[in-house]
C-alpha positions as CSV (number, residue, x, y, z in Angstrom):
1,L,124.7,-142.3,10.9
2,L,120.9,-142.2,11.3
3,P,121.0,-141.6,15.0
4,N,123.6,-138.9,14.4
5,Y,121.3,-137.2,11.9
6,M,118.3,-137.3,14.2
7,T,120.1,-136.2,17.4
8,G,121.8,-133.4,15.4
9,W,118.4,-131.9,14.5
10,I,117.1,-132.5,18.0
11,L,120.1,-130.6,19.3
12,R,119.5,-127.7,17.0
13,V,115.9,-127.3,18.2
14,G,117.0,-127.6,21.8
15,I,119.7,-124.9,21.4
16,G,117.2,-122.5,19.8
17,W,114.7,-123.2,22.5
18,L,117.4,-122.6,25.2
19,A,118.4,-119.3,23.5
20,W,114.8,-118.2,23.7
21,E,114.4,-119.2,27.3
22,L,117.6,-117.3,28.2
23,T,116.8,-114.1,26.4
24,H,113.3,-114.0,24.9
25,S,115.0,-112.0,22.2
26,P,114.4,-112.6,18.5
27,A,117.7,-111.0,17.7
28,W,119.6,-113.5,19.9
29,L,117.6,-116.3,18.4
30,G,118.7,-115.2,14.9
31,A,122.3,-114.8,16.0
32,I,122.3,-118.4,17.4
33,A,120.9,-119.7,14.1
34,A,123.5,-117.8,12.2
35,A,126.3,-119.1,14.4
36,D,125.2,-122.6,13.7
37,S,124.9,-122.2,9.9
38,A,127.4,-119.5,8.8
39,P,130.6,-121.5,9.4
40,M,129.5,-124.0,6.8
41,L,129.7,-121.3,4.1
42,F,133.3,-120.4,4.9
43,L,134.7,-123.8,6.0
44,A,133.1,-126.2,3.6
45,P,135.8,-125.9,0.9
46,F,138.6,-126.3,3.5
47,A,136.8,-129.2,5.1
48,G,136.5,-130.9,1.7
49,A,140.2,-130.6,1.1
50,V,140.9,-132.0,4.6
51,A,138.6,-134.9,4.0
52,D,140.4,-135.7,0.7
53,R,143.7,-135.9,2.5
54,M,142.6,-137.8,5.7
55,E,141.1,-141.2,6.2
56,P,137.4,-140.4,6.3
57,L,136.5,-142.7,9.1
58,K,139.2,-141.1,11.3
59,L,137.9,-137.7,10.5
60,I,134.3,-138.8,11.4
61,R,135.5,-140.2,14.7
62,I,137.3,-136.9,15.5
63,A,134.2,-134.9,14.6
64,Q,131.9,-137.1,16.6
65,F,134.2,-136.7,19.6
66,L,134.1,-132.9,19.3
67,L,130.3,-133.0,18.9
68,F,130.2,-135.1,22.1
69,L,132.3,-132.5,24.0
70,H,129.8,-129.9,22.9
71,V,126.8,-131.8,24.1
72,V,128.5,-132.4,27.5
73,A,129.4,-128.8,27.9
74,V,125.8,-127.6,27.1
75,T,124.3,-130.2,29.4
76,V,126.6,-129.5,32.4
77,L,126.3,-125.7,32.0
78,T,122.6,-125.8,31.7
79,W,122.0,-128.1,34.6
80,S,124.3,-126.2,36.8
81,G,122.6,-122.9,36.0
82,L,125.9,-121.4,34.6
83,M,124.7,-121.1,31.0
84,T,124.5,-117.6,29.5
85,I,123.5,-116.6,26.1
86,E,127.1,-115.5,25.4
87,I,128.4,-118.9,26.3
88,L,125.7,-120.6,24.2
89,F,126.7,-118.4,21.3
90,A,130.3,-119.4,21.6
91,L,129.4,-123.1,21.8
92,T,127.2,-122.8,18.8
93,I,130.0,-121.2,16.7
94,Y,132.2,-124.1,17.9
95,I,129.7,-126.8,16.8
96,G,129.1,-124.9,13.6
97,C,132.8,-125.2,12.8
98,V,132.7,-128.9,13.4
99,Y,129.8,-129.7,11.2
100,P,131.5,-128.9,7.8
101,F,134.3,-131.5,8.6
102,H,131.8,-134.1,9.7
103,S,129.7,-133.6,6.6
104,A,132.7,-133.7,4.2
105,A,133.9,-136.9,5.8
106,R,130.4,-138.4,5.6
107,Q,130.2,-137.8,1.9
108,S,133.8,-139.0,1.2
109,I,133.3,-142.3,3.0
110,I,130.6,-143.5,0.6
111,P,132.9,-144.4,-2.4
112,S,135.0,-146.6,-0.1
113,T,132.1,-148.5,1.4
114,V,129.9,-149.3,-1.6
115,P,130.5,-150.8,-5.1
116,R,130.9,-148.3,-7.9
117,D,127.7,-149.4,-9.6
118,L,125.7,-148.6,-6.4
119,F,127.4,-145.3,-5.7
120,S,124.6,-143.1,-7.0
121,S,122.0,-145.1,-5.0
122,A,124.1,-144.8,-1.9
123,V,124.4,-141.0,-2.3
124,A,120.6,-140.8,-2.8
125,I,119.9,-142.9,0.3
126,D,122.3,-140.9,2.4
127,S,120.7,-137.7,1.3
128,A,117.2,-139.0,1.9
129,C,118.1,-140.2,5.4
130,Y,119.7,-136.8,6.2
131,H,116.8,-134.7,4.9
132,S,114.0,-136.9,6.3
133,N,115.6,-136.4,9.7
134,R,115.2,-132.7,9.2
135,F,111.5,-133.4,9.7
136,V,111.7,-136.2,12.3
137,G,114.3,-134.7,14.6
138,P,112.6,-131.4,15.3
139,A,109.3,-133.2,15.6
140,V,110.7,-135.5,18.3
141,A,112.4,-132.6,20.0
142,A,109.2,-130.6,20.3
143,M,107.0,-133.6,21.1
144,R,107.4,-134.0,24.8
145,P,106.8,-130.4,25.9
146,A,104.0,-130.0,23.4
147,I,102.0,-133.1,24.4
148,G,101.1,-131.8,27.8
149,V,99.7,-128.5,26.5
150,M,98.3,-129.7,23.2
151,H,94.7,-129.2,24.4
152,R,95.4,-125.4,24.8
153,M,96.1,-125.0,21.1
154,G,92.4,-125.3,20.3
155,G,91.2,-126.4,16.9
156,S,89.0,-129.3,16.1
157,H,89.4,-132.9,17.2
158,A,90.5,-133.8,13.7
159,Q,93.3,-131.2,13.9
160,Q,94.5,-132.5,17.2
161,D,94.4,-136.0,15.7
162,V,96.8,-134.8,13.0
163,L,99.2,-133.4,15.5
164,E,99.0,-136.5,17.7
165,Q,99.6,-138.8,14.7
166,L,102.5,-136.7,13.6
167,F,104.2,-136.9,17.0
168,L,103.3,-140.6,17.3
169,D,104.9,-141.4,14.0
170,A,108.0,-139.4,14.9
171,A,108.3,-141.2,18.3
172,M,108.0,-144.7,16.7
173,K,110.6,-143.9,14.1
174,A,113.0,-142.6,16.7
175,G,112.4,-145.7,18.9
176,M,111.1,-143.5,21.7
177,L,108.5,-146.0,23.0
178,A,108.0,-144.3,26.3
179,D,106.9,-141.1,24.6
180,A,104.7,-143.1,22.2
181,R,103.1,-144.9,25.1
182,M,102.4,-141.6,26.9
183,L,100.8,-140.1,23.8
184,L,98.6,-143.3,23.3
185,E,97.5,-143.1,27.0
186,R,96.5,-139.5,26.4
187,V,94.5,-140.5,23.3
188,A,92.8,-143.3,25.2
189,G,91.8,-140.9,27.9
190,R,90.0,-138.5,25.7
191,H,88.4,-140.8,23.1
192,P,85.8,-143.6,23.7
193,V,87.4,-145.8,21.0
194,P,90.7,-147.3,22.2
195,P,93.8,-146.5,20.1
196,E,94.3,-150.1,18.9
197,R,90.9,-149.8,17.1
198,R,91.5,-146.4,15.5
199,V,93.1,-145.7,12.1
200,G,96.4,-144.0,12.5
201,Y,97.0,-145.3,16.0
202,A,96.4,-149.1,15.7
203,S,99.8,-150.1,14.4
204,A,101.7,-148.0,17.0
205,A,99.4,-149.3,19.8
206,A,100.1,-152.9,18.8
207,A,103.9,-152.3,18.8
208,V,104.0,-150.4,22.1
209,M,101.5,-152.5,24.0
210,H,103.1,-155.9,23.1
């Protein structure tokens, strides 16, 4: 489920970004965010009841397939130039209605996959993985477009180092070695000390270069 958590948060950032590119409207950006989150408030109790009556793994597979259809629709419509903010809003409501069922199935599958004495630890690990990806996913989503214009943000070299190390750590955790390599090449081009000899960059440089 870790890749699902991360890609879910990357998708959320991408949808918000796309909504802004389509409209440059804070109102529409808020409407898209509401369309993503509001269905959870209303459907969570019903989704929990469905998860109790269905085999959790089957429900997860159905939810994952529906999420896949959403991604395909967003990708095709965006690349073809047919995407509008109204279509994006409808697709966001659709995926917002799928998330409660996926979440309920994810929680209900834990008791059937771990021993009873490890149940509390399993729930804690699942929660930690989900919430840690709330940080890693958006960082990865914003990393590629931000790297090329990072020098325009201003600030000291130390502040740029913090941003670079944040993005580098996110890329390494996500397994995005090409992005990590691109960032390390940028660092090598602006600093006289190579990344493999700098604190905060050395371990990533060793992993990417070898």
